[in-house]
Rosetta silent file (secondary structure, phi, psi, omega in degrees, C-alpha in Angstrom):
SEQUENCE: XXXXXXXXXXXXXXXXXXXXXXXXXXXXXXXXXXXXXXXXXXXXXXXXXXXXXXXXXXXXXXXXXXXXXXXXXXXXXXXXXXXXXXXXXXXXXXXXXXXXXXXXXXXXXXXXXXXXXXXXXXXXXXXXXXXXXXXXXXXXXXXXXXXXXXXXXXXXXXXXXXXXXXXXXXXXXXXXXXXXXXXXXXXXXXXXXXXXXXXXXXXXXXXXXXXXXXXXXXXXXXXXXXXXXXXXXXXXXXXXXXXXXXXXXXXXXXXXXXXXXXXXXXXXXXXXXXXXXXXXXXXXXXXXXXXXXXXXXXXX
SCORE:     score description
SCORE:     0.000 S_00000001
   1 L     0.000  142.892 -173.616  -96.853   80.071 -232.372 S_00000001
   2 L   -71.947  -26.493 -172.955  -97.598   82.443 -229.502 S_00000001
   3 L  -101.947  -43.362 -177.549  -95.986   85.620 -230.991 S_00000001
   4 L  -143.839  160.736  177.757  -96.402   85.394 -234.784 S_00000001
   5 L   -88.988  178.106 -176.102  -97.916   83.072 -237.367 S_00000001
   6 H   -65.208  -32.402  179.630  -95.987   81.103 -239.959 S_00000001
   7 H   -66.524  -43.896  179.159  -96.437   83.704 -242.687 S_00000001
   8 H   -64.440  -40.657  178.255  -94.927   86.462 -240.563 S_00000001
   9 H   -61.969  -43.959 -179.395  -92.096   84.162 -239.566 S_00000001
  10 H   -61.526  -41.313  179.924  -91.409   83.295 -243.200 S_00000001
  11 H   -60.741  -48.932  179.777  -91.379   86.975 -244.144 S_00000001
  12 H   -67.305  -34.507 -179.777  -88.844   87.840 -241.432 S_00000001
  13 H   -60.150  -47.014 -178.381  -86.875   84.678 -242.207 S_00000001
  14 H   -73.999  -22.665  178.807  -86.340   85.706 -245.826 S_00000001
  15 H   -82.143  -15.957 -176.771  -85.575   89.293 -244.825 S_00000001
  16 L   -91.225  122.235 -176.598  -82.830   88.195 -242.428 S_00000001
  17 L   -61.928  -32.571 -177.949  -79.471   87.775 -244.166 S_00000001
  18 L   -75.906  -14.387 -174.953  -78.316   85.120 -241.727 S_00000001
  19 L  -116.723  -17.757 -168.495  -81.412   82.990 -242.376 S_00000001
  20 L   -63.506  -23.183  179.352  -82.509   83.587 -245.948 S_00000001
  21 L   -87.364   -5.288  178.680  -80.359   80.779 -247.355 S_00000001
  22 L   -87.597  129.999 -177.730  -81.778   78.232 -244.923 S_00000001
  23 L   -57.204  144.734  179.117  -84.727   76.291 -246.402 S_00000001
  24 L  -125.357  120.163 -177.967  -88.149   77.187 -245.030 S_00000001
  25 E  -116.687  124.616  172.567  -90.938   74.545 -245.120 S_00000001
  26 E   -81.672  121.608  176.537  -94.555   75.286 -244.261 S_00000001
  27 E  -128.027  102.905 -166.689  -96.046   72.236 -242.463 S_00000001
  28 E  -139.662  148.327  170.808  -99.587   73.083 -241.455 S_00000001
  29 L  -114.894   -3.439 -177.773 -102.999   71.677 -240.646 S_00000001
  30 L   -94.627  -48.221 -177.739 -104.556   75.132 -240.147 S_00000001
  31 L   -96.070   98.690 -173.821 -103.830   76.903 -243.427 S_00000001
  32 L  -120.283    0.065 -179.874 -105.130   74.522 -246.065 S_00000001
  33 L   -76.146  151.287  178.874 -106.659   76.876 -248.634 S_00000001
  34 H   -61.473  -31.869  177.914 -105.027   77.216 -252.075 S_00000001
  35 H   -69.679  -29.416  175.706 -104.681   80.943 -251.396 S_00000001
  36 H   -66.369  -42.132  179.387 -102.737   80.145 -248.221 S_00000001
  37 H   -63.852  -41.153 -179.386 -100.309   78.068 -250.255 S_00000001
  38 H   -64.070  -41.442  179.327  -99.909   80.844 -252.805 S_00000001
  39 H   -63.624  -42.123  178.836  -99.145   83.404 -250.095 S_00000001
  40 H   -60.402  -40.634  177.855  -96.545   81.092 -248.561 S_00000001
  41 H   -64.496  -41.522 -179.579  -94.889   80.774 -251.968 S_00000001
  42 H   -63.444  -31.689 -179.845  -94.992   84.545 -252.440 S_00000001
  43 L   -80.573   -8.114  175.213  -93.267   85.007 -249.090 S_00000001
  44 L   104.461   16.817  178.085  -90.467   82.677 -250.179 S_00000001
  45 L   -67.718  138.707  178.979  -91.326   79.336 -248.603 S_00000001
  46 L   -73.344  -37.893  179.426  -89.426   76.417 -250.145 S_00000001
  47 E  -143.617  153.764  174.887  -92.271   74.002 -249.638 S_00000001
  48 E  -127.405  109.694 -173.574  -95.896   74.059 -248.533 S_00000001
  49 E  -121.761  129.425 -179.800  -96.943   70.739 -246.949 S_00000001
  50 E   -94.328  131.670  176.600 -100.345   69.997 -245.466 S_00000001
  51 L   -71.563  152.513   -8.162 -100.561   67.797 -242.382 S_00000001
  52 L   -91.283  162.175  175.721 -100.537   64.933 -241.873 S_00000001
  53 L  -132.634  149.911  177.102  -97.900   63.227 -243.969 S_00000001
  54 L   -68.705  149.103 -178.844  -96.308   59.809 -243.652 S_00000001
  55 H   -53.599  -39.679 -178.007  -92.743   59.851 -242.239 S_00000001
  56 H   -68.608  -30.802  176.944  -91.263   58.568 -245.490 S_00000001
  57 H   -68.064  -45.994  178.995  -92.967   61.368 -247.454 S_00000001
  58 H   -62.527  -37.178  179.295  -91.606   64.031 -245.107 S_00000001
  59 H   -64.277  -41.058  179.278  -88.161   62.473 -245.326 S_00000001
  60 H   -66.012  -40.133  179.142  -88.234   62.652 -249.122 S_00000001
  61 H   -63.012  -45.134  179.104  -89.362   66.299 -249.045 S_00000001
  62 H   -61.632  -40.805  179.808  -86.548   67.227 -246.658 S_00000001
  63 H   -62.953  -42.175 -179.893  -84.022   65.433 -248.843 S_00000001
  64 H   -65.057  -43.467 -178.649  -85.240   67.304 -251.936 S_00000001
  65 H   -64.067  -44.921 -179.316  -85.189   70.694 -250.201 S_00000001
  66 H   -66.228  -28.478  179.236  -81.735   70.125 -248.771 S_00000001
  67 L   -84.380   -5.047  178.824  -80.535   68.989 -252.186 S_00000001
  68 L    84.100   17.246 -178.572  -81.978   72.140 -253.728 S_00000001
  69 L   -80.976  171.545 -179.384  -84.637   70.286 -255.750 S_00000001
  70 L  -134.482   21.122 -178.195  -88.037   71.588 -256.718 S_00000001
  71 L   -86.664  163.015  176.606  -90.092   68.428 -257.305 S_00000001
  72 L   124.703  131.560 -176.423  -93.249   67.470 -255.444 S_00000001
  73 L   -71.194  -27.706 -176.022  -96.937   67.902 -256.055 S_00000001
  74 L  -109.159   20.094 -175.974  -97.627   69.719 -252.784 S_00000001
  75 L  -132.171  162.218  176.189  -94.481   71.851 -252.643 S_00000001
  76 L  -153.349  148.529  179.085  -93.038   74.884 -254.375 S_00000001
  77 L  -113.747  129.865  176.932  -89.741   76.726 -254.383 S_00000001
  78 L  -123.456  120.906 -175.614  -89.605   80.503 -254.540 S_00000001
  79 L   -95.777  -17.496 -175.420  -86.201   82.080 -254.928 S_00000001
  80 L  -109.927  143.389  179.517  -87.164   85.703 -255.063 S_00000001
  81 L   -73.933  162.806 -179.653  -88.605   87.799 -252.233 S_00000001
  82 L   -63.025  140.631 -178.113  -91.961   89.551 -252.692 S_00000001
  83 L   -93.217  -21.158 -177.294  -91.740   92.732 -254.772 S_00000001
  84 L  -119.335  101.617 -176.849  -94.875   94.400 -253.524 S_00000001
  85 H   -63.372  -36.460 -177.998  -94.939   94.746 -249.744 S_00000001
  86 H   -66.466  -44.958  179.555  -98.471   96.160 -249.730 S_00000001
  87 H   -62.086  -43.756 -179.228  -99.911   93.274 -251.758 S_00000001
  88 H   -63.397  -41.666  179.208  -98.184   90.736 -249.569 S_00000001
  89 H   -63.260  -41.315  179.415  -99.425   92.374 -246.400 S_00000001
  90 H   -63.645  -43.249  178.883 -102.957   92.431 -247.750 S_00000001
  91 H   -62.530  -38.678  178.370 -102.772   88.758 -248.682 S_00000001
  92 H   -64.258  -42.090  178.081 -101.433   87.955 -245.232 S_00000001
  93 H   -64.299  -38.057  178.350 -104.304   89.787 -243.612 S_00000001
  94 H   -62.925  -38.892  176.955 -106.767   87.962 -245.837 S_00000001
  95 H   -60.302  -45.788  179.779 -105.319   84.677 -244.676 S_00000001
  96 H   -63.974  -39.130  178.901 -105.767   85.694 -241.056 S_00000001
  97 H   -63.868  -44.408  178.968 -109.326   86.839 -241.732 S_00000001
  98 H   -61.234  -39.729  178.740 -110.151   83.524 -243.410 S_00000001
  99 H   -63.076  -44.711  179.122 -108.662   81.701 -240.479 S_00000001
 100 H   -64.047  -43.034  178.797 -110.703   83.724 -238.008 S_00000001
 101 H   -61.193  -39.796  178.645 -113.859   83.263 -240.064 S_00000001
 102 H   -64.811  -42.631  179.165 -113.236   79.539 -240.159 S_00000001
 103 H   -64.678  -41.071  178.012 -112.682   79.418 -236.411 S_00000001
 104 H   -61.734  -43.246  179.289 -115.836   81.459 -235.811 S_00000001
 105 H   -63.056  -40.729  178.618 -117.803   79.100 -238.049 S_00000001
 106 H   -64.273  -41.204  178.692 -116.387   76.099 -236.201 S_00000001
 107 H   -64.806  -40.575  178.309 -117.283   77.668 -232.856 S_00000001
 108 H   -63.023  -44.142  179.113 -120.806   78.424 -234.079 S_00000001
 109 H   -63.870  -40.924  178.781 -121.212   74.857 -235.309 S_00000001
 110 H   -64.858  -38.255  179.332 -119.826   73.524 -232.043 S_00000001
 111 H   -66.277  -43.032  178.676 -122.188   75.769 -230.085 S_00000001
 112 H   -62.875  -42.674  177.221 -125.172   74.632 -232.147 S_00000001
 113 H   -62.579  -40.861  178.710 -124.130   71.022 -231.686 S_00000001
 114 H   -62.834  -39.983  177.981 -123.665   71.663 -227.988 S_00000001
 115 H   -63.460  -42.840  178.881 -127.145   73.181 -227.795 S_00000001
 116 H   -63.276  -45.940  179.307 -128.615   70.166 -229.563 S_00000001
 117 H   -62.629  -38.730  179.791 -126.718   67.781 -227.305 S_00000001
 118 H   -65.486  -40.839  177.733 -127.788   69.763 -224.247 S_00000001
 119 H   -65.866  -41.715  178.722 -131.438   69.602 -225.322 S_00000001
 120 H   -63.553  -42.848  179.029 -131.147   65.895 -226.050 S_00000001
 121 H   -63.110  -39.641  178.580 -129.451   65.272 -222.719 S_00000001
 122 H   -63.310  -41.329  178.988 -132.170   67.263 -220.971 S_00000001
 123 H   -64.167  -42.063  178.777 -134.845   65.197 -222.713 S_00000001
 124 H   -63.712  -43.569  179.985 -133.109   61.956 -221.736 S_00000001
 125 H   -63.101  -41.338  177.950 -132.748   63.122 -218.142 S_00000001
 126 H   -64.035  -40.755  178.568 -136.413   64.123 -218.009 S_00000001
 127 H   -63.391  -43.379  179.204 -137.388   60.764 -219.468 S_00000001
 128 H   -64.138  -41.115  178.467 -135.218   58.938 -216.938 S_00000001
 129 H   -62.536  -39.950  178.440 -136.674   60.978 -214.089 S_00000001
 130 H   -64.644  -41.752  178.892 -140.164   60.124 -215.316 S_00000001
 131 H   -65.141  -43.106  179.152 -139.280   56.439 -215.567 S_00000001
 132 H   -61.662  -39.816 -179.622 -137.687   56.459 -212.123 S_00000001
 133 H   -66.117  -41.606  178.339 -140.763   58.133 -210.671 S_00000001
 134 H   -63.859  -44.645 -179.916 -143.073   55.556 -212.274 S_00000001
 135 H   -67.084  -35.809  177.588 -140.962   52.655 -211.062 S_00000001
 136 H   -64.082  -40.807  179.148 -140.719   54.163 -207.591 S_00000001
 137 H   -64.779  -43.814  177.413 -144.501   54.489 -207.481 S_00000001
 138 H   -61.713  -44.333 -178.391 -144.949   50.895 -208.651 S_00000001
 139 H   -60.388  -43.409 -174.656 -142.344   49.706 -206.152 S_00000001
 140 H   -79.039  -27.169 -176.722 -143.953   51.463 -203.211 S_00000001
 141 H  -101.725   -6.193  179.213 -147.571   50.583 -204.044 S_00000001
 142 L   -58.863  125.691 -177.677 -147.057   46.997 -205.249 S_00000001
 143 L   -71.304  -14.335  177.274 -149.185   44.750 -202.962 S_00000001
 144 L  -102.042  160.998 -178.039 -146.602   41.978 -203.105 S_00000001
 145 E   -73.010  129.217  172.561 -143.132   42.031 -201.602 S_00000001
 146 E  -121.064  124.009 -174.507 -140.356   43.266 -203.900 S_00000001
 147 E  -144.364  158.653  173.032 -136.865   42.892 -202.487 S_00000001
 148 E  -124.364  130.586 -179.670 -133.205   42.722 -203.422 S_00000001
 149 E  -118.238  135.143  179.632 -130.840   40.418 -201.551 S_00000001
 150 L   -71.239  167.406  178.702 -127.063   40.617 -201.833 S_00000001
 151 L   -61.656  -24.512  178.999 -124.931   37.659 -202.849 S_00000001
 152 L   -84.587   -0.474  177.215 -124.038   37.303 -199.146 S_00000001
 153 L    88.799   13.498 -179.664 -127.711   36.891 -198.274 S_00000001
 154 E   -97.037  145.194 -179.224 -128.240   40.318 -196.719 S_00000001
 155 E   -72.669  125.132  179.169 -131.316   42.420 -197.380 S_00000001
 156 E   -94.605  -48.502  178.410 -130.515   45.427 -199.592 S_00000001
 157 E  -155.113  157.791  179.230 -133.976   46.879 -200.058 S_00000001
 158 E  -157.410  137.605 -178.077 -137.636   45.910 -199.625 S_00000001
 159 L   -77.451  168.805 -176.354 -140.866   47.713 -200.454 S_00000001
 160 H   -56.485  -37.299  179.490 -143.534   48.562 -197.828 S_00000001
 161 H   -62.140  -40.158  178.570 -145.631   45.476 -198.641 S_00000001
 162 H   -68.170  -39.837  178.820 -142.650   43.234 -197.933 S_00000001
 163 H   -60.500  -38.421  179.401 -141.798   45.038 -194.697 S_00000001
 164 H   -64.319  -31.658 -178.971 -145.355   44.417 -193.477 S_00000001
 165 H   -68.201  -22.629 -179.941 -144.936   40.682 -194.121 S_00000001
 166 L  -114.701   20.195  174.996 -142.072   40.522 -191.628 S_00000001
 167 L    65.114   25.310  178.065 -143.600   42.959 -189.083 S_00000001
 168 L   -97.003  140.971  179.255 -141.102   45.743 -189.894 S_00000001
 169 L   -97.576  -12.970  177.753 -142.233   49.365 -189.864 S_00000001
 170 L  -154.040  157.364  179.872 -139.197   50.733 -191.750 S_00000001
 171 H   -64.914  -30.344 -178.320 -136.371   49.491 -193.945 S_00000001
 172 H   -59.051  -27.607 -178.303 -133.825   50.623 -191.341 S_00000001
 173 H   -67.418  -29.156 -171.548 -135.021   47.833 -189.029 S_00000001
 174 L  -126.542   -9.770 -178.750 -133.964   45.058 -191.396 S_00000001
 175 L   -60.714  129.125 -179.854 -131.598   46.535 -194.004 S_00000001
 176 L    89.542   -7.399  179.938 -128.310   44.628 -193.965 S_00000001
 177 L   -81.273  154.810  175.029 -129.691   41.718 -191.941 S_00000001
 178 E   -72.592  122.078 -177.943 -129.353   38.105 -193.017 S_00000001
 179 H   -65.104  -31.950 -177.717 -132.681   37.096 -194.573 S_00000001
 180 H   -58.887  -25.508 -179.399 -132.136   33.470 -193.565 S_00000001
 181 H   -65.641  -23.199 -179.943 -132.613   34.491 -189.908 S_00000001
 182 H   -86.671  -14.113 -176.403 -136.314   35.146 -190.628 S_00000001
 183 E   -81.455  136.525  176.884 -136.861   31.738 -192.247 S_00000001
 184 L   -60.077  135.856 -171.920 -138.304   28.943 -190.089 S_00000001
 185 H   -48.817  -40.364 -175.811 -135.433   26.456 -189.420 S_00000001
 186 H   -69.199   -9.482  179.506 -136.953   23.491 -191.287 S_00000001
 187 H  -109.782    1.774 -174.744 -137.016   25.522 -194.524 S_00000001
 188 H   -68.336  -38.166 -179.687 -133.557   27.086 -194.311 S_00000001
 189 H   -62.963  -43.373  178.496 -131.736   24.392 -196.259 S_00000001
 190 H   -66.249  -36.269  179.594 -134.178   24.713 -199.183 S_00000001
 191 H   -65.565  -43.512  179.217 -133.929   28.511 -198.997 S_00000001
 192 H   -66.568  -36.634  177.540 -130.114   28.432 -199.181 S_00000001
 193 H   -63.854  -41.247  176.577 -130.245   25.971 -202.101 S_00000001
 194 H   -62.117  -42.293 -179.487 -132.545   28.376 -203.964 S_00000001
 195 H   -58.830  -45.009 -179.469 -130.138   31.235 -203.181 S_00000001
 196 H   -65.504  -41.517 -179.147 -127.201   29.320 -204.676 S_00000001
 197 H   -63.850  -40.725 -179.136 -129.130   28.380 -207.820 S_00000001
 198 H   -67.171  -40.891  176.453 -130.183   31.985 -208.449 S_00000001
 199 H   -62.607  -25.091  177.563 -126.613   33.239 -208.048 S_00000001
 200 L   -83.067    1.511  175.341 -125.714   30.634 -210.653 S_00000001
 201 L   104.352    6.191 -178.017 -128.049   32.274 -213.146 S_00000001
 202 L  -101.090  161.906  171.829 -131.267   30.301 -212.635 S_00000001
 203 L  -101.934  139.320 -176.167 -134.784   31.366 -211.654 S_00000001
 204 E  -137.157  152.714  177.284 -136.294   29.588 -208.674 S_00000001
 205 E  -127.061  142.843 -178.095 -139.616   29.372 -206.813 S_00000001
 206 E  -153.495  140.641  170.550 -140.083   28.293 -203.198 S_00000001
 207 E  -107.141  131.709 -177.216 -142.806   28.085 -200.555 S_00000001
 208 E  -156.841  170.986  178.976 -141.575   28.486 -196.994 S_00000001
 209 E  -110.886  147.510  174.927 -142.468   29.901 -193.599 S_00000001
 210 E  -127.491  160.442  173.272 -141.027   32.925 -191.838 S_00000001
 211 E  -119.437  117.080 -176.411 -141.281   34.335 -188.349 S_00000001
 212 L   -71.274  177.606 -177.896 -141.626   38.114 -188.308 S_00000001
 213 L   -63.208  -26.301  179.014 -140.033   40.566 -185.919 S_00000001
 214 L   -96.711    8.598  178.329 -143.131   40.383 -183.685 S_00000001
 215 L    89.513    4.425  179.687 -143.222   36.594 -183.752 S_00000001
 216 L   -74.616  130.211 -179.129 -145.932   36.302 -186.404 S_00000001
 217 E   -98.569  128.765 -177.404 -145.609   33.125 -188.427 S_00000001
 218 E  -136.148  149.322  170.672 -146.489   33.369 -192.134 S_00000001
 219 E   -91.550  133.331  178.342 -146.370   31.237 -195.235 S_00000001
 220 E  -127.411  148.430  172.458 -144.644   32.928 -198.206 S_00000001
 221 E  -121.314  123.558 -175.808 -144.210   32.019 -201.840 S_00000001
 222 E  -122.847  144.946  173.397 -141.232   33.643 -203.576 S_00000001
 223 E  -120.691  120.491 -174.521 -140.007   33.814 -207.166 S_00000001
 224 E  -124.498  147.247 -178.611 -136.370   34.888 -207.435 S_00000001
 225 E  -141.210  154.645  178.033 -134.086   35.751 -210.356 S_00000001
 226 E   -70.275  142.316  178.632 -130.467   36.952 -210.729 S_00000001
 227 E  -126.100  113.470 -178.166 -129.943   40.722 -210.914 S_00000001
 228 E   -82.888  127.735  179.863 -126.641   41.928 -212.425 S_00000001
 229 L   -88.457  167.502 -178.270 -125.267   45.079 -210.804 S_00000001
 230 L   -62.939  -29.134 -179.094 -123.263   47.847 -212.499 S_00000001
 231 L   -86.063    5.970  177.731 -120.029   46.602 -210.909 S_00000001
 232 L    93.049  -11.789  177.716 -120.527   43.131 -212.395 S_00000001
 233 L   -75.891  166.882 -177.939 -121.658   41.452 -209.167 S_00000001
 234 E  -119.618  132.255  172.703 -124.943   39.556 -208.931 S_00000001
 235 E  -115.047  179.724  179.178 -127.765   40.118 -206.461 S_00000001
 236 E  -113.861  127.572  174.130 -131.130   38.411 -206.120 S_00000001
 237 E  -102.841  122.439 -176.458 -134.376   40.083 -207.166 S_00000001
 238 E  -124.955  140.933  171.566 -137.361   38.506 -205.467 S_00000001
 239 E  -118.895  120.374 -170.870 -141.125   38.927 -205.715 S_00000001
 240 E  -126.927  140.224  176.654 -142.892   37.342 -202.752 S_00000001
 241 E  -122.657  151.516  177.355 -146.561   36.935 -201.810 S_00000001
 242 E   -83.470  116.242 -178.912 -148.207   36.054 -198.525 S_00000001
 243 L  -113.344   23.468 -178.336 -149.953   32.682 -198.959 S_00000001
 244 H   -59.249  -46.247 -179.263 -150.874   32.160 -195.293 S_00000001
 245 H   -65.739  -38.025  177.895 -154.629   32.248 -195.983 S_00000001
 246 H   -63.727  -42.578  178.698 -154.271   29.895 -198.940 S_00000001
 247 H   -64.434  -39.310  178.519 -152.319   27.455 -196.824 S_00000001
 248 H   -64.209  -41.373  178.184 -154.947   27.680 -194.054 S_00000001
 249 H   -64.161  -41.669  177.813 -157.717   26.986 -196.595 S_00000001
 250 H   -62.181  -39.880  178.595 -155.760   24.014 -197.946 S_00000001
 251 H   -65.439  -40.522  179.222 -155.358   22.678 -194.406 S_00000001
 252 H   -64.684  -41.715  177.864 -159.106   23.054 -193.723 S_00000001
 253 H   -63.773  -40.783  179.720 -159.965   21.193 -196.927 S_00000001
 254 H   -64.456  -42.016  178.753 -157.454   18.489 -196.056 S_00000001
 255 H   -64.744  -41.005  178.422 -158.932   18.110 -192.548 S_00000001
 256 H   -64.280  -40.411  177.918 -162.464   17.921 -193.931 S_00000001
 257 H   -64.056  -41.624  177.736 -161.393   15.283 -196.433 S_00000001
 258 H   -61.494  -40.316  179.771 -159.744   13.264 -193.647 S_00000001
 259 H   -65.447  -42.021  177.617 -162.933   13.504 -191.600 S_00000001
 260 H   -62.163  -41.917  178.455 -165.059   12.309 -194.520 S_00000001
 261 H   -64.092  -37.580  179.274 -162.739    9.386 -195.116 S_00000001
 262 H   -65.633  -44.963  178.961 -162.916    8.472 -191.429 S_00000001
 263 H   -66.355  -34.882  175.779 -166.736    8.531 -191.424 S_00000001
 264 H   -61.381  -42.447  179.330 -166.793    6.538 -194.616 S_00000001
 265 H   -64.013  -41.471  179.308 -164.657    3.923 -192.952 S_00000001
 266 H   -63.317  -45.198 -177.997 -166.938    3.896 -189.896 S_00000001
 267 H   -65.486  -39.728  177.712 -170.070    3.587 -191.990 S_00000001
 268 H   -64.089  -40.925  178.120 -168.632    0.792 -194.065 S_00000001
 269 H   -63.200  -40.673  179.493 -167.609   -1.054 -190.920 S_00000001
 270 H   -63.933  -42.527  179.164 -171.114   -0.560 -189.498 S_00000001
 271 H   -63.049  -40.334  178.382 -172.739   -1.914 -192.693 S_00000001
 272 H   -62.401  -39.140 -179.423 -170.486   -4.952 -192.580 S_00000001
 273 H   -67.538  -39.777  178.541 -171.544   -5.605 -188.958 S_00000001
 274 H   -61.977  -44.129  179.639 -175.274   -5.345 -189.781 S_00000001
 275 H   -64.334  -36.827  178.664 -174.888   -7.852 -192.595 S_00000001
 276 H   -64.170  -41.819  178.919 -172.993  -10.177 -190.277 S_00000001
 277 H   -64.938  -39.825  178.051 -175.811  -10.012 -187.674 S_00000001
 278 H   -62.122  -39.706  179.291 -178.433  -10.792 -190.335 S_00000001
 279 H   -65.857  -39.547  179.670 -176.499  -13.870 -191.391 S_00000001
 280 H   -65.177  -40.255  177.736 -176.220  -15.033 -187.772 S_00000001
 281 H   -62.815  -44.749  178.881 -179.996  -14.625 -187.243 S_00000001
 282 H   -59.133  -41.714 -179.168 -180.721  -16.589 -190.407 S_00000001
 283 H   -63.975  -41.111  178.880 -178.413  -19.403 -189.270 S_00000001
 284 H   -64.561  -41.500  179.326 -180.144  -19.650 -185.856 S_00000001
 285 H   -64.903  -40.721  178.875 -183.610  -19.800 -187.490 S_00000001
 286 H   -63.850  -40.326  178.471 -182.469  -22.492 -189.895 S_00000001
 287 H   -62.032  -31.034  179.638 -181.076  -24.538 -186.995 S_00000001
 288 L   -86.769    1.584  179.676 -184.559  -24.368 -185.319 S_00000001
 289 L    82.067   15.748  179.519 -186.180  -25.517 -188.532 S_00000001
 290 L  -103.526  157.235  179.651 -187.655  -22.123 -189.345 S_00000001
 291 L   -71.703  151.182  178.582 -187.276  -20.183 -192.597 S_00000001
 292 L   -63.970  141.473 -177.698 -184.611  -17.488 -192.860 S_00000001
 293 L   -84.978  -35.032 -174.513 -185.873  -14.016 -192.086 S_00000001
 294 L  -109.089  101.950 -174.983 -183.430  -11.987 -194.235 S_00000001
 295 H   -65.893  -31.356 -177.705 -183.597  -13.139 -197.819 S_00000001
 296 H   -66.241  -17.051 -177.451 -180.752  -10.841 -198.895 S_00000001
 297 H  -106.499    5.659  179.929 -178.376  -12.796 -196.699 S_00000001
 298 L   -79.202  128.716  179.753 -179.512  -16.304 -197.773 S_00000001
 299 L   -72.247  133.838 -179.885 -176.726  -18.158 -199.587 S_00000001
 300 L   -82.417    0.000    0.000 -177.766  -19.302 -203.069 S_00000001
C-alpha cells in the first residue's frame, strides 16, 4: 500500500469503532516470518495467510472468519486489542527493519548476480568478436572463392579471391546480380539444376565455365551446400576454385594422346604396306623361276 503497511492498517482498523467488528485477514507474500505472524495477531488480525493459496482454501478461510470460527493451521483469531502500545510499536518497527534488511539482501544478491552476468556476457561478446575477427580474416585471405547466393540466385557476398575470378574489383559491382548471367550458356541448365538440389537440402559439385566482367573465360569447380538463415530461409554457401590451368593441361595431354594415336595408325599402315610390297616382289621372282628374296614373307 502506498501510504501505510498492513500492520499499521490493522492497528487503525481495530482502533476505529466503525471497523473493529469487521474481520481483518492478513494475506501476504512479503511478511512471512513467524514474528510477522505474531505481530499481526497482537494487532488483532483475525487470520494470517501466506500467499499463494488455492481458491478453495481462501474460500474456506473466509467462510470460517465470517462464521466467527477460529480453526485453521495458518490462521489465528485475536479478540483483544494490544495492551502495550510501546511493545507493539517496537515489534512493528522490527518487522519493517527485517523487511528492509531482506530487501537490501535481495538487492545485493541481484547486484552480485548482475555483475556475474555482466562479466559473463562481456566474456561471451569478446569471444564472439574474436571468432568473428578470425572468420573475417579467413574469409578475406582464403585463396579460393567463398560466396553466398540467395534462394533467388542473386549474389549476397563474395570474398576477394572470388571477385578476382569474375574480374570484379569490389563487391558493389556484382552484389545483387544474378549469378547465372556469368555462366557460359551451355552450362546454365546444369548450374540451375545444382541450385535447385542445394535448396532442397543436398550438397552438389559442378564444373562449368564463366565469362568475367572483362570477358575473361575461366573454368570453375564449385562445391555448394544449403545455408539456413536466422529467418528460416535457405541460401547457398559455395566454395569455388579456378581450374582453368588444370583444364588446359588436360586438353594438352588429350591432344598429345590423339597425336600419338594418329602416328601409331600411320606407322601401322606403313608397316602393312612394306609387307605387301615384299610379298609382291617374292611373287614376281617366283613367276620368273627365281627364289624368293624375302624369307619372312614366304608362305609356309
